[in-house]
C-alpha positions as CSV (number, residue, x, y, z in Angstrom):
1,M,-73.6,120.1,-16.4
2,L,-72.2,118.3,-13.4
3,Q,-71.9,114.5,-13.8
4,L,-73.8,112.4,-11.3
5,T,-71.7,110.1,-9.1
6,A,-72.8,106.4,-9.1
7,A,-74.3,107.0,-5.6
8,D,-76.3,110.0,-6.8
9,A,-77.5,108.1,-9.8
10,L,-78.7,105.2,-7.6
11,A,-80.5,107.6,-5.2
12,Q,-82.1,109.4,-8.2
13,T,-83.3,106.1,-9.6
14,F,-84.7,105.1,-6.2
15,A,-86.5,108.5,-5.9
16,T,-88.3,107.7,-9.2
17,Q,-89.0,104.1,-8.5
18,S,-90.0,104.2,-4.8
19,P,-93.8,103.9,-4.1
20,R,-93.0,105.5,-0.8
21,L,-91.7,108.7,-2.4
22,N,-94.1,108.5,-5.5
23,P,-97.3,107.0,-4.3
24,R,-99.8,105.9,-7.0
25,R,-103.5,106.3,-7.1
26,I,-105.3,103.7,-5.0
27,G,-108.2,102.1,-6.9
28,W,-111.5,101.1,-5.4
29,P,-110.8,97.4,-5.4
30,S,-107.8,98.0,-3.1
31,L,-109.8,100.2,-0.8
32,A,-112.6,97.6,-0.7
33,V,-110.2,94.8,0.4
34,S,-108.8,97.0,3.2
35,V,-112.3,98.0,4.4
36,L,-113.5,94.4,4.3
37,V,-110.6,93.2,6.4
38,Y,-111.0,95.7,9.2
39,A,-114.8,95.7,9.0
40,A,-114.8,91.9,9.3
41,F,-112.7,92.1,12.5
42,V,-115.1,94.6,14.1
43,A,-118.2,92.6,13.1
44,L,-116.8,89.3,14.4
45,V,-115.7,90.7,17.7
46,V,-119.1,92.3,18.2
47,Q,-120.6,88.8,17.9
48,A,-119.1,88.0,21.3
49,F,-121.6,90.5,22.9
50,L,-124.6,89.7,20.7
51,R,-124.6,85.9,20.2
52,Q,-125.1,82.8,22.3
53,G,-123.4,79.5,21.8
54,V,-120.2,79.0,19.7
55,L,-120.9,82.1,17.7
56,V,-119.6,84.1,20.7
57,W,-116.3,82.9,19.3
58,S,-116.9,84.0,15.7
59,V,-113.6,85.7,15.5
60,G,-111.8,82.5,16.4
61,V,-113.8,80.5,13.8
62,A,-112.9,83.0,11.2
63,Y,-109.2,82.9,12.2
64,I,-109.2,79.1,11.9
65,L,-111.0,79.0,8.6
66,Y,-108.6,81.6,7.1
67,D,-105.5,79.8,8.3
68,T,-106.9,76.4,7.1
69,A,-107.6,77.8,3.6
70,L,-104.0,79.0,3.3
71,L,-102.8,75.6,4.5
72,I,-104.9,73.8,1.8
73,F,-103.5,76.2,-0.8
74,T,-100.0,75.5,0.2
75,A,-100.6,71.7,0.3
76,V,-101.8,71.7,-3.2
77,Q,-99.0,73.9,-4.6
78,I,-96.1,72.0,-2.9
79,W,-97.3,68.5,-4.0
80,P,-94.8,68.5,-6.9
81,L,-92.0,68.5,-4.3
82,R,-92.7,64.8,-3.7
83,H,-90.4,64.2,-6.7
84,G,-87.6,66.2,-5.1
85,A,-86.0,69.4,-6.5
86,K,-84.5,69.5,-10.0
87,V,-81.0,70.9,-9.8
88,P,-80.1,72.7,-13.0
89,A,-76.7,72.1,-14.6
90,I,-74.6,75.1,-15.6
91,E,-74.0,75.1,-19.4
92,G,-71.4,77.4,-20.7
93,A,-69.7,80.1,-18.5
94,A,-71.0,80.3,-15.0
95,P,-72.2,83.8,-13.9
96,T,-69.8,85.8,-11.8
97,L,-71.0,86.2,-8.2
98,A,-70.3,88.6,-5.3
99,V,-71.3,88.3,-1.7
100,I,-71.9,91.4,0.4
101,V,-71.8,91.0,4.2
102,A,-73.2,94.2,5.8
103,A,-71.9,94.1,9.3
104,R,-71.8,96.4,12.3
105,N,-69.9,95.3,15.4
106,E,-69.8,91.7,14.4
107,A,-66.1,91.0,15.2
108,A,-66.9,88.0,17.3
109,V,-68.5,86.0,14.5
110,L,-67.3,87.7,11.3
111,D,-64.4,85.3,10.7
112,V,-66.6,82.3,10.9
113,T,-68.9,83.7,8.2
114,I,-66.0,84.6,6.0
115,N,-64.4,81.2,6.3
116,R,-67.7,79.5,5.4
117,L,-67.9,81.7,2.3
118,A,-64.3,81.1,1.2
119,A,-64.7,77.3,1.6
120,Q,-67.7,77.1,-0.7
121,E,-67.6,75.0,-3.8
122,G,-67.2,77.6,-6.6
123,A,-66.4,80.3,-4.0
124,P,-67.6,83.9,-4.6
125,D,-65.5,86.0,-6.9
126,L,-65.8,88.8,-4.4
127,I,-66.5,88.8,-0.7
128,L,-67.2,92.4,0.3
129,I,-67.4,93.4,3.9
130,A,-69.6,96.5,4.1
131,D,-68.4,97.7,7.5
132,D,-71.3,99.9,8.8
133,G,-69.3,102.1,11.2
134,S,-68.1,99.3,13.5
135,D,-66.4,100.5,16.7
136,D,-65.6,97.0,18.1
137,A,-62.7,94.7,17.1
138,T,-63.8,94.3,13.5
139,A,-60.5,95.9,12.3
140,V,-58.5,93.3,14.2
141,T,-60.6,90.5,12.8
142,L,-60.2,91.6,9.2
143,A,-56.5,92.3,9.7
144,R,-56.0,88.6,10.3
145,Y,-56.8,88.1,6.6
146,G,-54.2,90.6,5.6
147,L,-56.6,93.4,5.0
148,V,-55.4,97.0,5.5
149,E,-57.9,99.3,7.0
150,P,-59.1,101.8,4.3
151,A,-60.2,105.4,4.9
152,V,-63.9,105.9,5.7
153,G,-65.9,105.8,2.5
154,E,-63.3,103.8,0.5
155,I,-62.7,100.2,-0.4
156,G,-59.4,98.6,0.5
157,A,-57.1,96.4,-1.5
158,P,-57.8,92.7,-1.7
159,A,-56.7,90.6,1.3
160,R,-53.3,89.2,1.2
161,D,-54.4,85.7,2.3
162,L,-57.8,85.7,0.5
163,P,-57.7,87.8,-2.7
164,S,-61.5,87.7,-3.1
165,L,-62.0,89.5,0.2
166,R,-62.3,93.3,0.3
167,W,-63.2,95.8,3.0
168,L,-65.5,98.7,2.5
169,R,-65.4,101.1,5.5
170,L,-68.4,103.3,6.0
171,T,-69.9,105.7,8.5
172,H,-72.8,104.1,10.4
173,G,-76.0,104.5,8.4
174,G,-77.8,101.2,8.7
175,K,-77.9,98.0,6.7
176,A,-79.7,99.3,3.6
177,R,-77.3,102.2,3.2
178,A,-74.4,99.9,3.6
179,L,-75.7,97.5,1.0
180,N,-76.3,100.4,-1.4
181,A,-72.8,101.7,-1.0
182,A,-71.4,98.2,-1.4
183,I,-73.4,97.3,-4.6
184,L,-71.8,100.2,-6.4
185,H,-68.5,98.3,-6.1
186,V,-69.9,95.1,-7.5
187,S,-69.3,94.3,-11.2
188,E,-70.3,90.7,-10.9
189,D,-73.5,89.3,-12.5
190,I,-75.1,88.1,-9.3
191,V,-74.9,89.7,-5.8
192,I,-75.7,87.8,-2.7
193,T,-76.5,89.4,0.7
194,V,-75.4,87.4,3.7
195,D,-75.8,88.5,7.3
196,A,-72.8,88.2,9.5
197,D,-74.7,85.8,11.7
198,T,-75.6,83.4,8.8
199,L,-73.5,80.4,7.9
200,L,-73.9,79.0,4.4
201,E,-74.0,75.2,4.1
202,P,-71.7,73.4,1.5
203,G,-73.0,73.8,-2.0
204,A,-75.1,76.9,-1.3
205,I,-73.2,79.2,-3.6
206,A,-73.1,76.6,-6.3
207,A,-76.8,76.1,-6.1
208,M,-77.4,79.9,-6.5
209,R,-75.1,80.1,-9.4
210,A,-76.9,77.2,-11.2
211,A,-80.3,78.7,-10.6
212,F,-79.4,82.1,-12.1
213,A,-77.5,80.5,-15.0
214,A,-80.5,78.3,-15.9
215,E,-83.0,81.1,-15.9
216,P,-82.1,84.5,-17.4
217,E,-85.4,86.0,-16.1
218,L,-84.5,85.2,-12.5
219,V,-83.8,88.5,-10.7
220,A,-84.1,87.5,-7.0
221,A,-83.9,84.3,-5.1
222,T,-83.9,83.2,-1.4
223,G,-81.9,80.4,0.1
224,V,-83.6,78.1,2.6
225,I,-82.6,78.9,6.1
226,R,-82.6,76.9,9.3
227,P,-82.6,78.7,12.7
228,M,-80.0,78.0,15.4
229,C,-80.4,79.3,18.9
230,G,-77.6,78.1,21.0
231,P,-77.3,75.6,23.9
232,S,-79.3,77.2,26.6
233,L,-82.7,75.8,27.7
234,S,-84.6,78.8,26.2
235,G,-82.4,78.5,23.1
236,R,-83.3,74.9,22.6
237,L,-87.0,75.6,23.0
238,F,-87.0,78.5,20.6
239,E,-85.0,76.6,18.1
240,W,-87.4,73.7,18.3
241,F,-90.5,75.9,17.6
242,Q,-88.7,78.1,15.0
243,T,-87.4,75.1,13.1
244,Y,-90.9,73.9,12.2
245,E,-92.1,77.5,11.7
246,Y,-89.3,78.0,9.1
247,V,-90.2,74.8,7.4
248,R,-93.8,76.0,6.9
249,N,-92.7,79.4,5.8
250,F,-90.3,78.2,3.1
251,L,-92.8,75.7,1.8
252,S,-95.3,78.6,1.6
253,R,-92.8,80.7,-0.3
254,Y,-92.4,77.8,-2.8
255,A,-96.2,77.7,-3.1
256,W,-96.5,81.4,-4.0
257,E,-93.5,81.2,-6.3
258,R,-95.6,78.9,-8.5
259,L,-98.1,81.7,-9.0
260,N,-95.3,84.3,-9.6
261,G,-96.4,85.8,-6.4
262,L,-93.4,85.4,-4.1
263,L,-92.7,88.6,-2.2
264,L,-90.6,87.4,0.7
265,V,-86.9,86.6,0.4
266,S,-84.6,86.3,3.4
267,G,-82.1,89.1,3.5
268,A,-79.9,86.9,5.7
269,F,-79.2,84.9,2.5
270,A,-80.7,86.3,-0.7
271,A,-79.4,86.6,-4.2
272,F,-80.1,89.2,-6.9
273,R,-79.2,90.0,-10.4
274,T,-77.0,93.0,-9.9
275,R,-78.3,95.0,-12.9
276,A,-81.9,94.6,-11.7
277,V,-81.2,95.9,-8.3
278,I,-79.5,99.0,-9.8
279,E,-82.3,99.4,-12.2
280,V,-84.9,99.9,-9.4
281,G,-82.7,102.0,-7.2
282,G,-81.2,99.7,-4.6
283,F,-82.5,99.2,-1.1
284,D,-84.8,101.5,0.8
285,P,-83.0,102.9,3.9
286,D,-86.2,103.9,5.6
287,C,-87.8,100.4,5.5
288,L,-87.4,98.1,8.5
289,V,-87.3,95.1,6.1
290,E,-85.3,96.4,3.1
291,D,-85.2,93.0,1.4
292,Y,-89.0,92.6,1.4
293,E,-89.6,96.1,0.1
294,L,-87.1,95.6,-2.7
295,I,-89.0,92.6,-4.0
296,H,-92.1,94.6,-4.3
297,R,-90.3,97.2,-6.4
298,L,-88.8,94.5,-8.6
299,H,-92.2,93.0,-9.2
300,R,-93.7,96.5,-9.8
301,H,-91.0,97.4,-12.3
302,A,-91.3,94.1,-14.1
303,H,-95.1,94.6,-14.7
304,D,-94.7,98.2,-15.6
305,T,-92.1,97.5,-18.2
306,G,-93.4,94.2,-19.5
307,R,-90.5,92.1,-18.2
308,D,-90.9,88.4,-17.3
309,W,-88.8,88.7,-14.1
310,Q,-89.0,85.9,-11.6
311,V,-88.5,85.5,-7.9
312,R,-87.8,82.0,-6.6
313,V,-86.8,79.8,-3.6
314,V,-83.7,77.7,-4.3
315,G,-84.1,74.5,-2.3
316,G,-80.5,73.4,-2.7
317,A,-79.1,76.7,-1.2
318,L,-79.1,76.1,2.5
319,A,-77.9,78.2,5.4
320,S,-78.2,78.4,9.2
321,T,-78.8,81.7,10.9
322,D,-78.4,82.8,14.5
323,A,-82.1,83.2,15.6
324,P,-83.4,84.7,18.9
325,A,-82.9,82.4,21.9
326,T,-85.0,84.4,24.5
327,L,-88.5,85.8,24.5
328,P,-87.4,89.5,24.6
329,A,-85.0,89.0,21.7
330,F,-87.7,87.1,19.8
331,L,-90.3,89.9,20.4
332,R,-87.8,92.5,19.2
333,Q,-87.2,90.6,16.0
334,R,-90.8,90.0,15.2
335,R,-91.7,93.6,16.1
336,R,-89.3,94.8,13.4
337,W,-90.3,92.2,10.9
338,F,-94.0,92.9,11.3
339,G,-93.6,96.7,11.4
340,G,-91.6,96.5,8.2
341,F,-94.3,94.3,6.6
342,L,-96.9,96.9,7.5
343,Q,-94.8,99.7,6.1
344,T,-94.3,97.9,2.8
345,Q,-98.0,96.8,2.5
346,H,-99.0,100.5,3.1
347,W,-96.6,101.9,0.5
348,N,-97.7,99.3,-2.1
349,R,-101.4,99.3,-1.3
350,D,-102.3,100.4,-4.8
351,M,-101.1,96.9,-6.0
352,V,-103.7,95.1,-3.9
353,A,-106.5,93.6,-6.1
354,N,-105.0,95.4,-9.1
355,R,-105.1,93.2,-12.2
356,H,-102.2,95.0,-13.8
357,F,-100.0,93.0,-11.4
358,G,-101.4,89.6,-12.4
359,K,-101.9,87.0,-9.7
360,L,-99.5,88.9,-7.5
361,G,-102.1,91.7,-7.3
362,T,-105.3,89.6,-7.4
363,A,-104.2,86.8,-5.1
364,M,-101.0,87.3,-3.1
365,L,-101.5,90.9,-2.1
366,P,-105.1,90.6,-0.9
367,V,-103.9,87.7,1.3
368,K,-101.2,90.0,2.6
369,A,-103.8,92.7,3.3
370,A,-105.7,90.1,5.4
371,D,-102.4,89.0,7.1
372,T,-102.0,92.5,8.5
373,M,-104.9,91.6,10.9
374,Q,-104.3,87.9,11.3
375,P,-102.4,88.3,14.6
376,V,-105.1,90.7,15.9
377,F,-107.7,88.1,15.1
378,G,-105.6,85.4,16.8
379,L,-105.1,87.3,20.1
380,A,-108.7,88.5,20.1
381,A,-109.9,84.9,19.8
382,F,-107.6,83.9,22.7
383,A,-108.9,86.7,24.8
384,I,-112.5,85.9,24.2
385,L,-111.9,82.3,25.0
386,I,-110.3,83.2,28.3
387,A,-113.3,85.5,29.0
388,V,-115.7,82.7,28.3
389,L,-113.8,80.4,30.7
390,V,-113.7,83.1,33.4
391,S,-117.4,83.8,33.1
392,G,-118.2,80.1,33.6
393,K,-120.0,79.5,30.3
394,F,-118.6,76.0,30.0
395,Q,-121.4,74.9,27.6
396,I,-119.7,77.2,25.0
397,V,-116.2,76.0,25.8
398,L,-116.7,72.4,24.7
399,P,-117.7,73.2,21.0
400,I,-114.9,75.7,20.9
401,L,-112.4,73.1,22.1
402,I,-113.7,70.6,19.5
403,I,-113.1,73.2,16.7
404,M,-109.6,73.8,18.0
405,L,-108.9,70.1,18.2
406,V,-110.0,69.6,14.6
407,K,-107.7,72.4,13.6
408,I,-104.8,70.8,15.5
409,V,-105.4,67.5,13.7
410,I,-105.5,69.3,10.3
411,D,-102.3,71.2,11.2
412,L,-100.6,68.0,12.4
413,T,-101.5,66.1,9.2
414,F,-100.1,68.9,7.0
415,H,-97.1,69.3,9.2
416,L,-96.0,65.7,9.2
417,A,-96.6,65.3,5.4
418,S,-94.8,68.6,4.6
419,L,-91.7,67.5,6.5
420,K,-91.2,64.7,4.0
421,L,-91.7,67.0,1.1
422,Y,-89.4,69.6,2.6
423,S,-86.6,66.9,3.1
424,R,-86.9,65.8,-0.5
425,W,-86.8,69.3,-1.7
426,T,-83.8,70.5,0.4
427,G,-82.1,67.3,1.5
428,Q,-82.3,68.6,5.1
429,V,-83.3,66.2,7.8
430,K,-81.6,67.6,10.9
431,G,-84.1,68.5,13.6
432,L,-87.1,67.2,11.7
433,S,-87.9,64.0,13.7
434,F,-91.5,62.8,14.0
435,G,-91.8,62.9,17.8
436,P,-90.7,66.5,18.3
437,A,-92.7,67.6,15.3
438,L,-95.8,66.0,16.8
439,A,-95.3,67.8,20.1
440,A,-94.6,71.1,18.5
441,A,-97.8,70.9,16.4
442,V,-99.9,70.3,19.6
443,L,-98.2,72.8,21.8
444,E,-97.6,75.7,19.4
445,P,-101.2,77.2,19.3
446,F,-101.0,77.7,23.1
447,S,-97.5,79.0,23.3
448,F,-95.2,80.0,20.4
449,Q,-98.1,81.1,18.2
450,L,-99.2,83.6,20.9
451,F,-95.6,84.9,21.1
452,R,-95.6,85.5,17.4
453,H,-98.9,87.3,17.5
454,W,-97.7,89.5,20.4
455,G,-94.6,90.4,18.5
456,A,-96.8,91.4,15.6
457,I,-98.9,93.6,17.9
458,L,-95.7,95.4,18.9
459,G,-95.0,95.7,15.2
460,W,-98.3,97.5,14.8
461,K,-97.2,99.9,17.5
462,A,-93.8,100.5,15.8
463,F,-95.6,101.1,12.5
464,L,-98.1,103.5,13.9
465,T,-95.7,105.5,16.0
466,G,-92.7,105.3,13.7
467,R,-90.5,104.3,16.6
468,E,-88.4,101.4,15.6
469,T,-84.7,100.9,14.9
470,W,-82.3,98.0,14.5
471,A,-81.6,96.4,17.8
472,R,-78.4,94.5,18.5
473,Q,-78.9,90.7,19.1
474,S,-76.5,88.5,21.0
475,R,-75.0,85.8,18.7
476,T,-75.3,82.8,21.1
477,A,-75.5,80.0,18.5
478,I,-72.9,81.2,16.0
479,A,-70.5,81.8,18.9
480,E,-71.0,78.1,19.9
481,V,-70.2,77.1,16.3
482,K,-67.0,79.1,16.5
483,R,-66.0,77.4,19.8
484,E,-66.7,74.0,18.4
485,G,-64.5,74.8,15.3
486,E,-61.7,75.9,17.5
487,A,-61.9,72.9,19.8
């Protein structure tokens, strides 16, 4: 009998574990949730043609009520953060830790990312550059560290000037395949994935080590990420809105963590227990958001095998990532994110409302089923409001505007209170001033929120057509950081 290679064994495990390749029977509760979500949208939109008064805008009222309910849930769950985050101390030997940087044509910024990793307190035992078929000056950048270019498919010797740094040279196959190839060379206890456009803040690696050392059941964790968008006018505007969006998102992740229902980590800076990733077959190369899909498989495997595996947000592990600075770049990113979300939700729809998966199945995944239509609700509400205005039915507009004003006040109250909790949790205060936060809360529903919803609609198109690939983004912000460092 031929002996399987490590790569073949990983692929075989994935083929067994993947719900995409091995779909399970979908129970009636899951079907009922899906039918309810789509039927509710149709029924509420129909009200625009059948009703008089504010009920013409029923879809908008439903959208606001749903969003407010999620806000209240998050507010209740994050209240313990008023005491700040508890930082666990490492007792005994610290877990070994590797960082994989999957990169394609990132020569312009790769050195900044490597230097930040090497300068960390308790720096990684291994920094592995998974070179996904780069055809730019990546080889020149890595040669500066004393790395010798290996043959395709092989890992090179440690860098002369930084022994923890290694170079794995691959043919181009995408991020997930690069990560899968790289993880087979990792013997460390913990593996962290860091995008080449993501810069870790001091203490980030130490915080991740401590979190995994303190909790043997922890199998995946996300750091807390701040967007940076560069010095241009559009960059400053997008950074302004995205900063507050990221604050809300990471607080929401903390809220769901408390119910053992966290599904979303950030692949730009995520940590995993290496053996757990291997046990479920690695990353899915056919998913647009491979990190998100992997968390579903880890949860699924834990419930199937009776493990008490946990997924968490580590508030002390901070990083900054190069985020979209223009509207086209932002829409491309959100198209891929939402398209990947829809893929993963579809493949795991048997988990929705399934008590076998605990609160993940009965609470989180039904919410995610509703989230598939949330941007459609939002844009439909906006379109109906415009139609009402154009038709001259101003007697309807006033109560609608009152409802929207009440919602803005609720959002603003939560927003300002959550900034204090977020700062106590993470220690981050940069870009979280009261005035800009107030302006963002007021303006967002009429600007940035619509852009997010439009990106999600493009994600629906990508999901339904299957036409979506990785798109190269310009690294405006990290290039600026590099210039400042060289000045």
